[in-house]
C-alpha distance (Angstrom), angle and dihedral (degrees) to the residues before:
residue distance angle dihedral
M1 . . .
S2 3.79 . .
R3 3.78 117.0 .
P4 3.82 115.9 -85.5
G5 3.77 111.8 -92.8
S6 3.80 95.5 26.2
S7 3.78 121.9 134.9
A8 3.80 88.3 -112.1
D9 3.81 90.6 58.4
R10 3.77 91.1 49.3
A11 3.78 92.2 47.3
D12 3.80 92.2 49.2
A13 3.78 93.1 50.4
I14 3.79 94.8 44.5
A15 3.79 92.4 43.3
G16 3.78 89.8 55.2
A17 3.77 92.9 49.0
A18 3.80 95.5 41.4
S19 3.79 92.9 49.8
G20 3.78 88.7 58.5
F21 3.79 94.0 42.3
K22 3.79 99.0 117.2
S23 3.78 93.4 52.3
F24 3.79 88.7 43.3
E25 3.79 91.9 52.7
T26 3.80 91.7 48.0
A27 3.78 92.6 47.9
L28 3.78 91.3 47.7
E29 3.80 91.3 53.7
Q30 3.79 91.0 49.5
A31 3.80 98.1 45.4
A32 3.78 114.2 8.2
D33 3.79 91.0 173.0
G34 3.80 95.1 50.1
I35 3.77 102.8 59.2
A36 3.77 129.1 112.5
L37 3.78 111.8 -160.9
F38 3.78 122.2 -163.7
A39 3.79 113.4 -156.7
P40 3.81 138.0 147.9
D41 3.78 118.1 -99.3
A42 3.79 122.6 -142.6
S43 3.79 91.7 -78.0
G44 3.80 92.2 51.5
I45 3.81 94.5 -109.5
L46 3.77 112.6 135.8
T47 3.78 113.3 -105.7
V48 3.78 122.2 -158.4
S49 3.78 109.9 -154.1
F50 3.79 117.6 -163.2
A51 3.77 124.5 -166.5
N52 3.78 99.5 -129.7
A53 3.81 98.5 -139.5
A54 3.80 90.5 71.7
L55 3.79 103.2 38.9
C56 3.78 95.1 122.6
R57 3.79 92.7 46.2
L58 3.78 91.3 49.6
F59 3.77 89.9 58.2
S60 3.78 91.3 53.4
R61 3.81 97.9 39.6
A62 3.78 120.8 34.0
P63 3.83 114.4 -153.2
S64 3.80 91.1 -123.3
E65 3.80 91.6 158.4
I66 3.79 87.3 71.2
V67 3.78 107.7 34.4
G68 3.76 130.3 -40.2
I69 3.75 131.6 -137.6
A70 3.78 135.5 -168.5
V71 3.77 120.5 -165.9
D72 3.78 102.9 175.6
E73 3.79 94.7 176.6
L74 3.80 89.7 61.2
G75 3.77 96.2 42.5
I76 3.80 92.7 -116.0
R77 3.77 109.0 132.7
E78 3.76 134.9 -175.4
D79 3.80 90.2 -114.8
G80 3.79 87.9 63.0
A81 3.81 97.4 -113.3
K82 3.78 107.6 179.8
N83 3.73 121.1 -114.0
D84 3.78 111.6 -170.6
A85 3.79 96.3 -167.3
V86 3.79 93.7 52.9
R87 3.78 92.4 43.4
E88 3.81 91.3 52.2
R89 3.79 91.5 49.8
L90 3.79 90.9 51.8
L91 3.78 92.2 46.9
A92 3.79 87.5 52.4
G93 3.80 88.8 56.0
Q94 3.79 96.8 -109.8
R95 3.78 123.8 149.3
I96 3.82 115.7 -127.7
A97 3.79 124.9 -158.3
G98 3.77 132.3 -166.7
S99 3.79 144.3 121.2
G100 3.76 125.6 -79.0
S101 3.76 144.1 134.6
L102 3.77 136.6 -85.8
L103 3.78 117.2 -138.0
R104 3.78 109.6 -152.5
A105 3.77 121.6 -153.8
D106 3.80 89.9 -108.9
G107 3.80 88.8 62.4
V108 3.79 96.6 -106.2
R109 3.79 113.9 135.4
K110 3.79 119.9 -152.5
S111 3.79 129.1 -169.1
V112 3.78 112.4 -121.4
D113 3.77 141.9 166.8
V114 3.77 107.7 -109.9
S115 3.76 134.9 -156.0
I116 3.78 118.1 -173.3
V117 3.77 112.0 -151.2
P118 3.80 125.4 -178.2
V119 3.79 110.6 -136.9
R120 3.76 133.4 -159.2
G121 3.76 116.4 -75.2
D122 3.80 98.5 -114.7
G123 3.80 90.7 69.5
G124 3.78 92.8 -119.3
D125 3.79 94.4 139.6
V126 3.80 90.7 47.0
S127 3.79 94.4 48.2
Q128 3.81 91.6 56.1
W129 3.78 88.9 70.0
I130 3.80 95.3 48.8
A131 3.79 90.0 75.1
I132 3.78 95.8 59.7
F133 3.81 93.4 42.2
H134 3.79 90.1 48.2
D135 3.80 91.8 51.1
L136 3.81 90.1 50.2
R137 3.80 96.4 47.3
E138 3.82 92.8 102.7
V139 3.79 92.4 51.2
D140 3.80 118.9 96.6
A141 3.79 92.5 -100.7
S142 3.79 92.9 -173.7
S143 3.78 87.7 67.4
K144 3.77 115.2 76.8
D145 3.80 89.3 -165.1
A146 3.81 92.8 53.8
V147 3.79 92.8 50.8
A148 3.80 92.3 44.2
A149 3.82 91.0 50.0
E150 3.80 92.3 49.3
L151 3.79 92.2 47.8
A152 3.81 90.6 48.4
A153 3.81 91.4 50.7
R154 3.79 92.9 49.9
A155 3.78 91.8 44.9
E156 3.80 89.2 53.8
E157 3.81 89.1 51.4
L158 3.78 89.2 53.7
R159 3.81 92.3 48.3
E160 3.81 89.8 52.0
A161 3.80 90.1 48.1
M162 3.80 89.1 59.6
I163 3.81 92.4 46.1
W164 3.81 95.1 47.9
D165 3.81 95.6 38.5
H166 3.78 94.6 -113.9
L167 3.78 85.7 141.4
V168 3.79 113.9 82.0
N169 3.78 131.3 -172.8
Y170 3.79 116.7 -131.2
Y171 3.80 120.6 -160.2
Q172 3.81 128.6 -142.4
P173 3.82 116.9 -165.3
I174 3.80 122.6 -121.0
V175 3.81 112.0 -160.1
D176 3.79 134.6 -161.0
L177 3.80 105.5 -114.6
K178 3.80 92.9 -148.5
T179 3.78 95.9 54.1
G180 3.80 104.0 17.3
I181 3.80 89.0 -130.6
V182 3.80 120.8 139.6
T183 3.81 110.1 -115.1
H184 3.81 103.5 168.7
A185 3.77 142.2 10.0
E186 3.79 121.7 -140.9
V187 3.80 110.0 -133.8
L188 3.81 113.1 -132.7
V189 3.80 118.7 178.4
R190 3.81 125.0 -137.3
W191 3.82 132.2 -174.9
N192 3.78 116.2 -134.0
H193 3.80 93.1 -153.7
P194 3.84 115.0 -163.2
T195 3.83 94.1 -133.7
R196 3.82 106.7 16.4
G197 3.79 97.8 47.0
L198 3.79 126.9 -135.9
L199 3.81 109.1 -8.9
G200 3.78 125.4 -160.4
P201 3.81 120.0 -135.0
D202 3.81 92.1 -99.1
K203 3.81 87.8 66.1
F204 3.79 97.9 57.1
L205 3.80 113.3 11.5
P206 3.83 90.7 78.7
L207 3.81 86.0 55.7
A208 3.81 89.7 51.1
E209 3.80 90.1 49.8
A210 3.81 93.6 47.9
T211 3.80 94.9 47.6
G212 3.80 98.4 41.6
L213 3.82 94.4 -110.2
I214 3.79 97.0 116.1
R215 3.81 92.8 100.7
D216 3.80 91.8 52.2
V217 3.81 92.1 48.8
T218 3.80 91.7 46.9
M219 3.79 92.9 49.9
W220 3.81 90.5 47.0
C221 3.81 88.6 54.9
F222 3.80 92.4 49.7
E223 3.81 94.7 46.2
D224 3.81 93.9 46.5
S225 3.80 94.6 45.8
F226 3.82 91.9 47.1
R227 3.81 89.4 52.0
Q228 3.80 89.9 49.3
H229 3.79 91.7 47.3
R230 3.81 91.1 54.2
E231 3.81 90.4 51.0
W232 3.79 90.9 51.6
Q233 3.79 91.8 47.8
K234 3.80 91.9 51.5
A235 3.81 87.4 51.8
G236 3.80 91.2 51.4
L237 3.81 98.4 -102.1
N238 3.79 110.6 128.4
V239 3.82 109.3 -172.7
G240 3.80 124.8 146.1
L241 3.80 126.4 -126.8
A242 3.80 128.7 -122.6
M243 3.81 111.3 -157.9
N244 3.80 129.6 -174.5
L245 3.80 126.9 -133.5
S246 3.80 117.3 -164.2
P247 3.82 124.4 -143.3
S248 3.81 87.3 -104.5
N249 3.81 90.1 56.1
L250 3.78 89.5 53.6
H251 3.82 90.1 57.1
D252 3.81 86.9 62.3
T253 3.80 104.6 96.3
A254 3.82 92.0 -158.6
I255 3.80 98.5 47.8
A256 3.82 96.5 100.5
E257 3.81 93.1 48.8
T258 3.80 90.6 47.4
I259 3.81 92.2 52.2
T260 3.80 93.2 48.0
E261 3.82 90.6 48.6
L262 3.81 90.1 51.5
L263 3.79 90.1 50.7
E264 3.79 90.8 52.0
T265 3.80 96.2 46.1
S266 3.81 93.7 44.1
G267 3.78 94.5 46.3
V268 3.81 93.0 -128.7
D269 3.80 114.3 151.8
P270 3.84 107.0 -115.0
G271 3.80 87.7 -139.9
M272 3.80 88.3 67.0
L273 3.82 92.1 60.0
R274 3.79 124.4 84.5
V275 3.82 116.8 -174.4
E276 3.80 117.0 -153.8
I277 3.81 124.3 -156.8
T278 3.79 130.0 171.9
E279 3.79 125.5 -115.3
N280 3.80 95.1 -111.5
A281 3.80 92.3 52.5
I282 3.80 87.8 73.8
L283 3.79 94.7 57.0
D284 3.80 101.4 70.0
D285 3.80 95.4 65.2
P286 3.83 112.2 -6.7
T287 3.81 94.2 179.8
H288 3.80 93.4 53.2
V289 3.81 94.2 42.7
L290 3.80 92.2 48.4
A291 3.81 90.7 51.6
L292 3.80 90.9 49.0
L293 3.80 93.3 48.6
S294 3.79 91.9 45.7
L295 3.81 90.1 54.1
L296 3.80 91.1 52.3
Q297 3.79 91.3 46.9
T298 3.81 92.0 48.9
F299 3.79 88.2 54.7
G300 3.81 89.6 54.7
V301 3.82 101.3 -98.4
S302 3.81 115.9 137.6
L303 3.80 120.5 -133.8
S304 3.79 131.0 -139.1
L305 3.81 128.5 -166.1
D306 3.81 103.0 -138.6
D307 3.83 129.4 -152.6
F308 3.80 91.0 13.1
G309 3.79 113.8 -167.7
T310 3.81 98.0 33.8
G311 3.80 100.6 77.2
Y312 3.77 142.5 48.8
S313 3.79 105.3 -83.8
S314 3.77 113.7 148.3
L315 3.79 122.7 -149.8
T316 3.80 86.5 -110.1
N317 3.81 91.7 60.0
L318 3.78 90.4 44.7
R319 3.79 89.9 53.4
E320 3.80 98.3 42.2
V321 3.81 104.2 37.5
P322 3.82 108.4 83.5
F323 3.81 99.2 -119.9
Q324 3.78 116.8 153.8
E325 3.78 92.0 -169.6
I326 3.79 141.5 34.9
K327 3.79 119.4 -152.8
I328 3.81 114.9 -153.7
D329 3.79 111.0 -137.8
K330 3.79 114.1 -110.0
S331 3.82 91.6 -126.1
F332 3.82 87.1 75.8
V333 3.80 95.2 42.3
L334 3.81 102.6 45.4
N335 3.81 97.0 71.3
M336 3.77 101.9 16.9
M337 3.81 94.2 120.1
E338 3.81 89.2 60.1
E339 3.80 99.6 33.7
E340 3.79 117.0 66.0
G341 3.79 91.9 -164.8
D342 3.80 92.2 55.6
R343 3.80 91.1 48.8
A344 3.79 90.3 51.9
V345 3.82 91.9 50.4
V346 3.81 93.9 47.8
R347 3.79 94.0 48.4
A348 3.81 92.1 45.7
V349 3.82 91.8 51.1
I350 3.81 91.2 50.1
D351 3.80 91.4 51.1
L352 3.82 92.8 44.3
A353 3.80 93.5 48.9
H354 3.79 92.9 48.7
S355 3.80 91.4 48.3
L356 3.82 87.3 56.4
G357 3.80 92.8 47.1
R358 3.82 95.0 -107.5
H359 3.80 128.5 134.8
V360 3.81 119.5 -126.7
V361 3.80 130.9 -135.4
A362 3.80 120.1 -168.9
E363 3.80 114.4 -156.4
G364 3.79 127.8 -168.9
I365 3.82 98.1 49.8
E366 3.79 108.8 161.7
D367 3.82 104.6 162.1
E368 3.79 140.9 38.4
Q369 3.80 94.7 -116.7
T370 3.81 91.3 60.5
L371 3.80 91.2 46.0
N372 3.81 92.4 52.0
Q373 3.80 92.7 46.5
L374 3.79 92.1 52.1
R375 3.79 90.3 48.7
S376 3.80 91.0 51.8
W377 3.83 89.9 53.2
G378 3.79 91.5 53.7
C379 3.82 98.7 -107.3
D380 3.79 107.2 167.7
Y381 3.81 105.2 -147.8
A382 3.80 138.3 17.5
Q383 3.79 136.8 -155.9
G384 3.79 132.2 175.1
Y385 3.79 148.6 99.7
F386 3.83 92.3 -70.3
I387 3.79 87.3 65.0
S388 3.81 97.1 34.9
R389 3.77 141.0 -45.8
P390 3.81 118.0 -121.1
I391 3.82 104.9 -76.2
P392 3.83 137.2 -175.1
P393 3.82 118.9 -90.5
A394 3.81 97.4 -98.9
Q395 3.81 92.5 49.7
F396 3.79 91.1 45.8
E397 3.80 91.1 53.8
V398 3.82 90.8 53.1
W399 3.82 91.2 45.9
A400 3.80 93.1 48.6
R401 3.80 94.0 47.6
N402 3.80 90.8 50.1
N403 3.80 89.7 48.1
L404 3.79 93.4 50.6
A405 3.80 93.6 43.0
G406 3.79 91.7 49.0
K407 3.79 93.7 50.7
A408 3.81 91.2 45.8
G409 3.81 88.8 52.5
Q410 3.79 90.8 51.5
R411 3.82 90.9 53.3
S412 3.81 95.6 48.7
C-alpha cells in the first residue's frame, strides 16, 4: 500500500469516486440528505462525509450504488448493520477514525485509513467535491494513471495561475447596520482562467484540496489582500479584511505563525484582520484549533464563527472559543421574511450572541425589508447582494468611497 497522502492514494480514491459519478449524481438529486461521499482530504486520507439528516438511514442502507465501505473495527459494515455507539458519536458531532477498505466501481477493493466526519445538513461539504468529480467525468476513471495525470495537469494550471496572477481576490462589503458605513470586506478568490473564463471558488478549491495546494492558494489570498489593503490605506481608505480559513488550513500546524509573519512583513495592522472559520472546522481537533485561534487573537486578529446554525457547535464551544463575532448563515436569512422558522432562528441567534458579548453579522441579505428587520432586532453588521455583490478591487474602492462620502454627507 502506498503511504497515506501520496498522489497514488489520492488518485485511487478519486478514481473510485469518479468512476461512479453518474450514479452518484443521480442519487444526490434523489436524496441530497442521504448521501455518504468518500473523498480524500488535504492529507490524502479518505474522508467519509455524511449528510446529517439521514444518519440513521445510512446505517440501515449503505449507498452501495455509489461506493461502498467496510470499517470492521468500527462495526460499520457494507450491509448496513447498525452500530448504536458509532451512530451516537456521529450524532454528537464527533470525528471517528479507523482502517477500512474502499470498494471502487470496477470491483477493486483497496485498504485505506478512514475518518468518518459528520457534515452540515445542507450538504455543503458534500457539494464541494461534486465539482472535481464532475470535471473528471470524461477521464477514464477506471485508470488510476489517467486520473492522476489529469489531476497533475490541473494542479499545474493552478500553480501557474498563482505565479502569473490569474487568481484575483474579489471583495464583498460588510456594513455597520447602525451607521450604514462599510467596516470590512470579505475576501473571495476567483480564477481568471484563460479558456474557461472567471471561475468561482467552488470550481477550483476542491482541486486545491485534492492536490494539496490549498495552503498555497490560501497564502496567495492573504498576501494579495494584504498588499491591496496597504494600497488602500496609503490612498486614505481604511477598511478591514475578513478572510476565510478552511478546515484543511486548520490542520496546518504552522498556519497561525505564517499569518502573523505576513501581517508583520506587510505592515497590516492585525486589528484590521478578521479570520472566519466554520463551526465544523472546530470538531476535528478542538484542542489544536483553540490553540491556533488563541495565538491569532493574542496577536490582535479578531475571530468570526462563520455559517453559524448549520454545524455542530455546542454552547460550550461558543462560550469557550474566543470568537468576537458570530456570522448567521445565509440559509436562514435569505427567506426569513417568508419563513417564520427562519425568523425565529435569526432573532434567537442575535439575542444569544449579544448575551455572550459577541457581535452578529447576517449574510445573504437580498432586499431592503430583510435589512430593515435585522436592524430593528439589533443585528450589528450586514452582508449580501442587496448591499453589493463581490467585486474586483478597483470597483470596491469606488463603492467604498461612495459609501463613506454618502454617510458623511448624511451626518453633516
